[in-house]
N, C-alpha and C positions, 0 to 999 in steps of 0.2 A: 504494500500500500504506500502511495507517495503523497507527500504533503503538497497541497495546492495553494492554500491561503489560510489566513487566520482572521478571526474576529476578536473582539475584546475578551470573550469568554470561552471560545471554542476553536479547536483546530478543525478545519474542513479538509477532507481528503478524497481522492478519487482512486479507482481500482486499476492501477497498473501493477499487475503481478510480475514478480521477478524470479527467474531461475538462473543460477550461475554456478560454475564449477571453479574452485580455487585449488590449483595444483602447486605445491611448494617443494623445492629441494634446498637443503642447506648444507653447509660444510663448517665443521668445527664449532657448532653451537651446542654447548653442553645441555644435557637433559631434554633436548628436543629430538624427535625423530629426524633422520636425514631426509625423509621423503614422506609427504602425506597429501592426500586428495580429499576434499570435502565438497559436498553439494549443498547448496542453500536454496530455500524458497523464502523470499522476503526476509533475508538475513537470518533465517532459522536453519540450523544444521539438520539435514535429513539423512545423509549417508556419509560415511567416513572410512578411509583406508589409511594406514600408516605403516612405515617400514618396521616398527617394533612388533606390532601385533600380527602383521602380514595377513590381515583379514579385512574384508569389506563388511561393514556393519550398518544396519539401519539404526538411526538415532531416535526414531519415533515409531510407536506401535502401528500407526496407520500406514507407514511405509512398508512394513512387513506384510500387511494385507495385500499390497500390490504384488508382492512376490509369491503369494499363495497360488496364483494362477501360473506362475513361472518359477518352479522350485529351484532351477539352476541359475537364477538371476545373479545371486551374490557370488556364486562360484565363478561365473563368467566375468563379473565386474572385478573380482580379485585378480584374475589372470591378466586383464587389461592393465590394472594398476601396477602389477609386477613388471610388465613390459614398459610402462611409462617411467617407472623408477629408473630403469637402465638408460633410457633415452635422456632423462634429466641429468643423470650423472655425466653423460657425455657432454650435454649442453653447457653445464656449469663450468666444465673444464675448458671448453671452447671459448666461452666468454672471458674466463680468467686470463687466458692467453692473449686475447685481444686487448685487455686492459693492462697487460704486463704484470699480472698478479701471480705470485707463486704460492701463497698461503693465506692464512687469516680467516676471519669469519665472513662468509658470503651467503647470500640467499637469492634464489631465482623463483619467480612466480609466473604462472600462466593463468589468466582469467578469461573464461569464455562463457557466454550465456545470452539470455534474451529477456525481454519484457513484453507483456501483452496487456492490452486494454480490453477487459472483458465486456465493456459496453460498446465500443466501436469496432473491436476486432483488430485494431492497429497493432503491429509488432515492430520491435526494434531489437538490435543485438550488438554484441561486441566480441572481439577476440584480441587480446593484448598480452604482452610479456613485460615483466619488470625485473630489474636486477639491482640488488642491494637497495630496494625501496624506491628506485627511480625508474621512470618509463624507459623501455628499451625499444620495442617495436610493436605496432598495432595495425589492425586491418580496418580500413574505412570501406564498409560494404557498399555504400551508395556510389562511391567513385571507383570501386574495385581496385584500390591501391593499398600497398603496404607502406606505413609511415614510420621512418626511422627517427628515433628521438635523439640520437647522438651519432657521431662518426663511426663508432665501433659497430653499430647496427646496420650500416650500409651494405656490408658483405651479405648479411642475411636478407636484407631487402632485395638486393640484386638477384640472389638465388631464388627467392620465393616469387618475385615478379615474373620470372621466366616460366612459371608453371600456371597456365590458365586453368588447368583442372583444379589446382589447389585453391585458386581465388574463387572459382565458381562454386566449389563445394563449401568453402568457408562462408560465403554469402548464403547459400541455401541452408546451411546448418543454423545460422543465427536467425534467419527469417522464416524458415519453414519447419525444420526438424525439431529444433529446441522448443518452439512454442507448442508442438504436439504433446511433448512430455510435460511441459509446464501445465498445460490444461488438465492432463491426467492427474498430476500431483495435487493441483488445486481442487479438482473434483473429489478426490479421495480425502483430502485433509482440510476441506473448507471449514468444518466446525472448529477445528483447532486453530486455523489461521485467522478466523474471524472472531475469536473470543476476545474478551476484554478482562484484563487483570490490573487492578490498581496497585500502585507501589507503596513501599514503606519509605517515607521521607525522613531523613535524619540530618542534624547539624553536627559536624565533626570538626575537631581542632586538635592538633598535636600538642601545642604549647599555647600559653596565653598570648604570645606574640605572633603566632602563626595565623594565616588566613583562615577564615571560617568556610568550610566546605559544605554545601548543601548537596546531599547524596540521595538519589532516588533509585531503588532497585526492586526487581520483581514485577515490572509492569509489562503489558502487552496490549496492543501491537507496538512496534518500534517507533512509529510516527508519534513524536512527542516534543515537548518544549519545556526546558527548565532554565530559569533565569532568576537573578536577584532584581528586586524592584525597590527604588528609593523614592519615597514620597509619591508613589503611584506611577513613577516613570521607569520604564524597563532599562536597566543598565546593560555569549550563549555558550556549550562544550560538547564533546563527542559522546555518542551513544554506543555502548558496547554490549555484546551478548553475554548472558549468564549460561551456566551449564544446563539449566532446567528448561530452556526454551523461552525464557523471558529476557528482559533487557535491563541495563542500568545506565545512569548518566549522573553527572555532577557539575556543579558550578561553584567557583571560588569567589570569595569576597574578602578584600583586604581592608579591614576597618577595625578600629578600636571599639570593643563592645562596651559602650556607655549607655546610660539611660536615654540620652538623646538619639544615639544610633538605633537603639531598640525600637524607638518610636517611628523611625524612618524606614527601616529595612525589613523586607520580607522575601522569602523564597517562594517562587510560584512554579508549580508543575501542571502542565496541561497534556491531556492524552487524547488522541484522535478518537472521535465518536463519543466522548464523554462531555456532557454539558458543563459541569462544575469543575473549576480548577481546585487543586489542593494548595492551600496557602499556609506556610509555616512562618510565623513571626520570628524575627531575630530575638533570641532570649538567652542571655548568658547562662541561666540556670539549666536550660535544656540542652546545651552543647555537650556532646560526649567528648571527653578529652583524654581517654585512655590511650597513651602513646603507642602501646603495643598493638592495640586494635587498629589504630589509624595506619600504622606501618603495614600490618597484614593486608588491609584493604588496598594500600598503595602497591604492594607487591603483586596482589591479585590483578589489579588494573593494569600493571605493567606487562604481565604475561599475556593477558587478554589483548592488550594493545598490539603486541607483537604478532600473535596468532591471527588477529582480526584485521591486520593491515590491508590485506587484499579485499576484505569485505568492505572496509571503510572506503577504499579507493573506488569500488564499483558504485556504492550508494552515494558517495559525494559527487562523482561525475554525473550521476543521474539527476541529482538535485540541481546541479549547475545547468544542465541541458534542458531541464523541464521547467523550472520555475515558471555393471551398469549397462542396462539396455538403454537407459536414458543417455549414455555418453560413451559408447564404445569408441576406442581410438584405433585408427589405422596408423601404424608407426612407419614413418617415412624419413629416411636420412639421406643427406647429400654427399657426404665425404666417403669415397670408396675405401679409404684406409680404415674406416670404422665399421666395416661389414654392414652395408646399408643398401637400401633401395634408392636408385636415382629418382628424381622427381617425375621424369617422364614415365617411368614404369609405375610409380606410385599413382599418377593420375589415371592411367589405364585401369589399374586394380581398383581404384576408387569407384569408377563407373560400375564395375561388376559387383563389388561389395555392397555399395549403397543401394543397388537395384535389387539384389537377391538375399543378402546375408545380414548386413548390419545397417538398417535404415536410420539409425540414430547417431552415427559416428562422427564426432569432430576429429580433425586430423592433428596429430602431434608430430612435428618434424624437427630435425636437428637444426642448429643454427649455422 
């Protein structure tokens, strides 16, 4: 669900449903899997694979209902993810060479997906790669062009531009194939995705001199607004997912908590579809100041911020522009030294596979 506009009391939203896949490979990041793939509907995890468990798992019960009619679904998805893991290991080494990097902490992400307006039927989509948190290369399906974000990506752009089959399929995936599966997921999970859960809103502070943090957690849907208000005037922060399918957000206020400030400041939380806002007055007596608790929350938010970086990228870009059978991958590689399929062969196989075998496949190619 996407934010459209606001009134003084209520968030107004429209029904642009979103399905996207976030594939991540990392090197030398302690305590994190070297590879993981996660599917999201409207920012909520529905399926996950990682290199530690080496299994594809549904994150929600209603996703398992989809697999009842296809008992081999998760086994096939697992095999695809295992293949993608090998391709990403190759890709991250290729990119490190281009940046003249020999070691250190690095992360590569592939984000592909689509959005669908269930009122008008309009669809949109994207396919992009990021390296170390920065844009690397992306596909503009309306112009059928690969866009290199930096000089190191031009080698990849030139390779992929030569494959008309790759471009045609990438466009068809984001505008035709992906929306079919998005509609299936929305149909099966509509009750879950359309529910409303109000948050717990707390005021937190580590020390008397620290900023006061207004923290809201446990709410759904994601479309929300949290801000401090001074004398009725709005003085915003990122929304992150919780492990239970809800979301959390926070807003900071740097102010000395005096009786005068308490009379002027209040934290306001608004949730899409809910008429009344939750308003918490600034009150020194109600501020939780247990330092260990605040640190624990900060650590949790830090980990979530890292894991949700790709999610935030997708949703943030959608806000700016708007104001697995579901994702089988055909593995195509360009470099003959790496035991690969050339793109010409890949394009021919693509026609066969998408016509008869894997009608939902986005393509994952080496750089």
